[in-house]
PAPAGU-102116 format. One line per field, with one value per residue (C-alpha): residue number from 1; residue in three letters; z, x, y. Coordinates in Angstrom, 2 decimals, always signed. Example, Ala and Ser with C-alpha at 12.3 -4.5 7.8 and 13.67 -1.06 7.14 Angstrom:
2
n = 1	2
res = Ala	Ser
Z = +7.80	+7.14
X = +12.30	+13.67
Y = -4.50	-1.06
//
This chain:
107
n = 1	2	3	4	5	6	7	8	9	10	11	12	13	14	15	16	17	18	19	20	21	22	23	24	25	26	27	28	29	30	31	32	33	34	35	36	37	38	39	40	41	42	43	44	45	46	47	48	49	50	51	52	53	54	55	56	57	58	59	60	61	62	63	64	65	66	67	68	69	70	71	72	73	74	75	76	77	78	79	80	81	82	83	84	85	86	87	88	89	90	91	92	93	94	95	96	97	98	99	100	101	102	103	104	105	106	107
res = Met	Arg	Thr	Arg	Ser	Gln	Arg	Arg	Ile	Arg	Arg	Leu	Asn	Ala	Leu	Lys	Arg	Arg	Ser	Trp	Glu	Asp	Lys	Met	Val	Ile	Asn	Lys	Ile	Ser	Ile	Leu	Pro	Thr	Arg	Met	Lys	Leu	Lys	Glu	Leu	Leu	Leu	Val	Ala	Gly	Thr	Trp	Leu	Leu	Trp	Leu	Phe	Thr	Ile	Leu	Val	Leu	Ala	Thr	Glu	Gly	Met	Ala	Ile	Leu	Tyr	Glu	Pro	Ile	Lys	Phe	Gly	Trp	Thr	Gly	Ile	Glu	Leu	Leu	Gln	Ile	Leu	Ala	Val	Val	Phe	Leu	Leu	Gln	Ile	Leu	Ile	Ser	Cys	Ile	Trp	Ser	Trp	Phe	Ile	Leu	Pro	Lys	Glu	Arg	Lys
Z = +132.25	+128.96	+128.89	+127.10	+124.32	+123.66	+123.31	+120.95	+118.81	+118.71	+117.67	+114.93	+113.59	+113.48	+111.60	+109.11	+108.56	+107.90	+105.42	+103.60	+103.47	+102.08	+99.26	+98.29	+95.18	+96.69	+99.19	+96.61	+94.11	+95.99	+95.15	+91.37	+89.32	+87.82	+84.29	+84.88	+86.42	+83.37	+80.99	+82.91	+82.89	+79.12	+78.54	+80.68	+78.97	+75.52	+76.41	+77.63	+74.48	+72.33	+74.30	+73.94	+70.21	+69.85	+71.68	+69.51	+66.27	+67.45	+68.44	+65.12	+62.70	+64.71	+62.47	+59.31	+60.81	+61.85	+58.83	+55.78	+54.13	+55.50	+53.91	+51.25	+51.52	+55.22	+57.58	+61.09	+62.63	+60.63	+61.64	+65.31	+65.01	+63.51	+66.32	+68.93	+67.42	+67.35	+70.95	+72.15	+70.29	+72.03	+75.42	+74.56	+73.46	+76.62	+78.80	+77.01	+77.40	+81.13	+81.77	+79.75	+78.92	+82.08	+84.63	+82.68	+82.87	+86.66	+87.21
X = +11.58	+12.37	+13.97	+17.19	+15.44	+13.01	+15.92	+17.69	+14.56	+14.06	+17.69	+17.43	+14.26	+15.97	+18.93	+16.58	+14.70	+17.96	+19.11	+15.76	+16.07	+19.60	+18.29	+15.51	+16.09	+14.25	+17.01	+19.78	+18.19	+19.42	+23.03	+22.72	+25.86	+26.24	+26.17	+22.78	+21.40	+22.59	+20.93	+17.66	+17.86	+18.42	+15.49	+13.16	+14.28	+13.83	+10.36	+9.30	+10.69	+8.66	+5.50	+6.14	+6.77	+3.52	+1.57	+3.19	+2.29	-1.28	-1.64	-0.38	-1.72	-4.66	-7.50	-5.70	-4.99	-8.61	-10.49	-8.22	-7.58	-4.52	-4.31	-6.54	-8.93	-9.64	-9.68	-8.26	-11.73	-12.51	-9.19	-9.89	-13.32	-11.74	-9.17	-11.92	-13.85	-10.72	-9.92	-13.44	-13.40	-10.14	-11.66	-14.77	-12.71	-10.59	-13.73	-15.32	-12.07	-11.88	-15.59	-16.06	-12.70	-10.62	-13.12	-13.13	-9.33	-9.33	-11.52
Y = -60.88	-62.57	-65.92	-66.64	-68.57	-65.70	-63.27	-65.65	-66.05	-62.28	-61.76	-64.43	-62.85	-59.46	-60.98	-62.67	-59.43	-57.57	-60.21	-59.99	-56.20	-56.52	-58.73	-56.33	-54.26	-51.29	-50.59	-50.91	-48.54	-45.48	-46.39	-46.64	-46.04	-42.58	-43.98	-45.61	-42.41	-40.47	-42.94	-42.68	-38.88	-38.87	-41.23	-39.13	-35.90	-37.49	-38.72	-35.28	-33.66	-36.07	-35.24	-31.51	-31.90	-33.88	-31.16	-28.49	-30.31	-30.88	-27.23	-25.92	-28.56	-29.90	-28.79	-29.88	-33.31	-33.83	-32.54	-32.92	-36.29	-38.06	-41.51	-43.11	-40.16	-40.76	-37.81	-37.78	-38.02	-41.18	-42.73	-41.92	-43.56	-46.69	-46.78	-46.41	-49.32	-51.51	-50.56	-51.36	-54.68	-55.61	-54.81	-56.82	-59.83	-59.71	-59.50	-62.45	-64.36	-63.66	-64.38	-67.56	-69.15	-68.63	-70.05	-73.35	-73.56	-73.11	-76.17
//
């Protein structure tokens, strides 16, 4: 049989847990105002429309974008290669930063 102090401690822990759950944003998200839900719905719908428009443009103009000059005589393939090199350089710089610079700051 539990003692009185054990029951009191258990009850206090349950009250603390409930107060922590009340403070969590996760539980309160289910009761969002209608206006905020409408804004989120419009943003999601707009994002999907932009993706669909991008796919449509790529499907209809894909070959022209890749193989005809776009800017300064560069084709789409050349621009994609430049972007890939820039992207890989950024990853390389961040890896070098995390391997060599950050361990010195921790000490």
